N, C-alpha and C positions, 0 to 999 in steps of 0.2 A: 719779980719781973721775968726772971729767967724761966721759972716754972710756967708762967703764963705763955711765954713764947713757945716753949716745947709743946705745951698742950695745944696751942693754936696750930703749930706745924703738923702735929699728929692728926688733928682733926681734918686738916686740909688734905693730907695724904690719904686718910681713910675715905674722905669724900671723893677724891680723885679715883681711887680704886673701885668704889661703888659705881661711879659714873662710867668708868671703863667697862665694868662688868655688865651694866645695863645696856650699854651700846653693843657690846659683843652678843649679849643675849638677844637683842632685837635684830642683830645683823644676820644671825644664822637661824634658818628654819628647816625643820625636818618634815617632809611630806610622806605620808604612807603610800603604799602601792595604789590604793583606790582614791587618792587625793591629787588634785592639781591646784597650782597657785597662779591666779591671774595677776600679773604685775602691771602696776601703773607708775609711770615716770612723770612726776610733776602733774599728775591728774590725767595724763594721756596714756592710753593703752600701749604697752610695750611688747609683752610676750606672755605665753603660758609656760610655766616651769613645773618640774616635778615628774616622777616622784624622787625621793632622796633628799640630800642636803642641798639647800639653795641659799644664796646670799642676797639679802635685801638691804640696801643702804637706807638707814633711818632718815625720816623727814623727806628725803628726795623721792624714795620709792615707797609704794604701799602694796600690800599683798592681800588678796581675797581668796580664801580657800573654797574649793568646790569639791563636793563628794560625788564620785562617779558610780557608786553602787545603786542597784535597782531600789527604787522607793515603792513601798506598798502603801497605797492611800485609800482609805475608805471614803466613798462618796455618800454624804448624808442622805437620808430618805427624802425622796422628792415626790410631790403630788403631781401625778400625771393623769391627763384625761385622754383616753384612747380615741381612735378614730370612730368607734361605735359608741362614744359618749359614756364610757365607764370610768369612774374615778378610782384610781389605785395609788398605792404608795410603793415606790420602787427604790431600792438601794443597790449599790454596786461597789466593786473594788477595782482599782486600776493599778497597773504595774508600768513604771516608766523609769528612765534614767537619763542623765546628762551625757550627751555625746559630743557637745561643743561647749567647752567651758567659757570661751570668750562671749558667745551669744547668750549663754545663760545668765551672765553677769551684766552685760552691756545692754542687751535688747529688751530686758524686762526687769522690773524692780525686784520682784520676789517670785521666782519661777515656781516655787511650791504652791503659793497661794493662787497664782494665776492659773496653774494647771488644775487645781481643785475647782475653782469657779467655772472654768471652761468645761470641765467634766460634768458638772451639775447641769449647766444649760444645755449641753449636747445630749445628755441623757433624757431630759424632758422633751427636747425637740425631736429626737429620733423615735422614741417610744410613742409620742403623740401621733405619729404617722401610721401606726399599725393598730389592728384590732386586738381585743383582749386574748382571743384564741391564739394569735400569733405570738403574743408576749409569753404565754404559758407553754406553747409547743415548740417555738422556733428560737430558743434563746441563743443558740450558736450563731445563727444568722444575725441577730440583733447585736450580739457581742462583737462580731466582725465588723458590722457597719459602724458602731460607735468607735471602735479602735481605729478604723481607717480615717474617720473624720478627725479625731483627736490628734492622730499622728501627723496629719497634713497641717493642721492649724498650729501645732506646737513646734514644727520643724524650724520656724524662724527664731525660736527661743533656744535652739540647740537641744531640744528634748526629743527622745524617742519613746513613744508609747508602744510597749510590746504586747500588752494584753489587757482586756477588759472583761470582767465577769459580773453578770447580773446575779445578785445573791438571793434577794427575796422580792416577790410580787405579792403585796398584802392586799386582801380584799375585805370589804365589810361583810357583816353577817348576812344581810339581805342578798348580796350578790353571790355568796357561797351557797345559800339555799336555792337561788335561781339556777346556778350551774348544776346543782344536784338534781333539780327537776328536769333540766335539759338533758342531762346524762340518762336519767331514767326513761324519759320519753324516747331518746335515741335507741336505747336497748329494746324498748317495746316495739318501736318501728322495725328494727332489725328482726325481731322474733316473728312479727306478722309477715314480713317479706319472705323469710325463710319458710314459714308455714304455707304461704300462698304458692311459693315456688314448688314445694313438695306436693301440694294439691294439683298443681298444673302437670307435673311429671306423672303423678298417679293417674290423672284423667287421660293423659295421652296413652299410657300403657293400657288402660282399660278399653279405650277406643280401639287400639290395635288388637287386643285380645278378642273384643267383640266382633271385629271384622273377620278375624280368622275363624272364630266359632260359627259365624254366619255361613261360611262356605263349607263347613264340615259339621253336619247335623250329628254324626256319631260322636264327635268330640263333646258336643253339648250333653249328650246322653251319658257319656263317661264321667263328665264333671258332675252331673246330677247324681249319679250313683255313688261317686266318691263323697259327696256331701252327705248323703244318707248314711254311709258307713261311718263317717266322723260323728254324726249326731247319735247314732246307735251306740257307739263306743263311749260317749260321754254320759249318756243318760240310760238308765235301766228301765224306764217307763215306756209304755206303748205310745208311739207317735203316729198320728195320721198326717201324712204328707201328700198333698195333691200332686198328681202327675200331669204335667203340661200336655195338652192334646197334640201340640205340634210334635212332641217327641214320640207319642204313641202312634200317630199317623206315619211318621217316618219309619218306626220300627215295624209296623204291620206291612207297609208297602215293601220293605226289604225282604220280609220273611214269606210273603204271599207267592204261590207258584205262578209262573208266567202263563199268560193266556195261550190256549191251543190255537193253531192256525185253522181258519175256516169257521171259527165260532165267534 
């Protein structure tokens, strides 16, 4: 009987020590620098504690830990129909963090899931208002628009969306070929416009030169002789080149003696 009583007392003592240890373990909590603890007293919000060592009374108080570090979340690929009726698949990444631990725990059930779902719907809504060319060329503007909308809507959850980046805009093969044909047509159009502009400038210069030569017949003669010299230098064969009668008349009139008075 004595041995049984000793064993029973020892067991009770060990049980008491274990119970005290468990209570002490649940009484003290250590929060890291990037963590905060939302304390509830009998189910009602009491305060936000941390970082460091905090005391939470078991059963009466409860603690919910909140991570304040920036969360990098991938937005799954979304099927988007642009304003010009082009179907594309777009995915993105968002950067956000908790700035108000109380709102993040009390105002929304799961702020991570809520932010993810809101980012998906906002991505489809914003990109659907723009044409395909804007999606491909103006990503910075679209990123800014999506970030602004998300930041406004998540402010009630104590969330700050700092950045949104559209990663990929995937097109089907037929649309890729159509864009390639469009780019080729655009290059052809630019080449024709440049060629026509050059022809226009050349014609204006030719008209200007012709106007000057019309007032100076000797200049036409010099140009004619210069052309003959260039042809003779390039070819060793005999060339019969007609002489314009207008140039001959002008040359003869200039070299003929003046009429004597009285004749």
